[in-house]
Residue, then its C-alpha position, 0 to 999 in steps of 0.5 A: m848249912d852244915l855250919v848251922l847243923n854242927v852248932a845245933d848238934y853240938y849244943v842241942l841235938t846231940p846232948y838233949v834230943y837224939p839218942a846216942s844210937w843215932p850218929e851225927d852223920g847219919a842220913l836220916r838224922q841229918i834230914i830230920s835236923l835240916l827240916v827242923l832247922t830250915n823251917l825254924g830259921a825261915a820263920v825266925l828270919y821272916l817274922g823277926l826281920g819282917a816285924i823290925s821292918y814293919y814297925l820301924i821302916f814301913d810307911h803306914n800311910l800306904k795302908k790308906h791306899p784303896h788297894f790295901l786289903e782288909n786284914q792284909v798283914q795277917r793274910e800275908i803272914k798266914y800265907a807265908m807261914t803256910s807256904l814256907p814248910w812246903i818250900s823247905i822240902p825241896t830246899v832241904a834236899l839241896f841242903f842235904a847234898e851240901v852237908r854230904g859234900y857235893s857242893k863247892l863250899y869250902d871252910s877256909v880262906d886257904d881253900s879259895p882259888l884266889g885267897w881273900p880276893g876270891l871271897f870278894l869276887s865270889m860275893i859279887s858273882f853270887l849277886l850277879f848270877t842270882d840276879m840274872c837267874i831270878y830275872w828270867i825265872h820271875r819273868f817266866l812266872h809272869h807268862k800268861l800260861i804260868y802266872k795264874l797257877f803259881h805267881k798270881p797269889h803274890h800279886l794279890w798284894k798290890i801295895t805290899t808290906p814287909f810281910a808280903s816278902h815271903a808270901f808266895h805260892p810254894v812252887d813260886g817261892f822255891m823257883q825264885g829261891l833256887p838260884y841261891h841254892i844252886y850257886p854253891f854247886l857251880f862255883p866255889l864259895h866260903k861257907v861263912l860267906y854263903l850263910a851271910l849272903y843267905i841272911f842278906v838275901n832275906i833282908w833284901t827280899i823284905s826291903i823291896h817290899d817295905g814301901d821305903y822309897r829312899v834311894p840315893d839319886s845316883l843309884t836309882s837307875v842301877i839298884n832295884g829298890s822298893a820303889h821299883h818293886t812297888d811299880h812291879h806289883l802295880f803294873f805287873d810287867y816291869n822291874y822283874g829284877q832282884y838287886f839291879t836294873l841291868w836285866d830289866r834294861l836289857g830285857g826291855s822291862y825297866r820302868h823308872p819308879s812312879a814314886l821317884m817321879g813325884k807320883a805318889v803311890l797313894l794317888m794312883h788310879d785303878k785304871q793304871l793297875s793291871k792287864s786283863y790276865c792279872k785281874 
């Protein structure tokens, strides 16, 4: 995050916002700047990428589904934009620790333990690590003692649009985002790659809510796509994974997507939908 902060300082904050008496490395200034940048960045990524996906990719026929709510898109956006500022508070605490040098982030490929191959390996390990963590966090959030407190609001959207991607309770949103933020405190990671992965994570989160079920046949059993995640919203205790189906298979929670078995989501009946504690 210090890359973004440095650019903002150089082009905007130092010349136009902060007085000269506030040094760029001052803790209070950094915290305020990170709060602003984190909220602004989250809103731009969510609304910008969400709008692109909604207008260019999302299947608008899904809005005919009986479980598509009245004014659902507006409600998804309102819920997300209300939650994101609260999610940003603990997130900024982690970003602040990164900026102050407590993480294992590095600036140059020369600092990588394995050079250029290390960048590729760190990208793969980032995806595998976060996928594993999110699977278990997500499954924990479905426990009957936890579900109604934090995760149920996200399942209000049974037929999702791209704007449902970030429409979480703040505690839910932070917990599911936590693996992305703790990775660079545990493992070496290039700063530019971390920023690219952060953007990728937002794109992926939107994509699994976009109602586009087109996945190459050879990948449907490996990649957790929109079809898999739609069944998660409809049937609740399947397909908890983020990118891959590995942990769902190991954890006995994998369900081959209904939409890929010739069962259109528009034709699903009410009785298929939920367990009693999810109602």
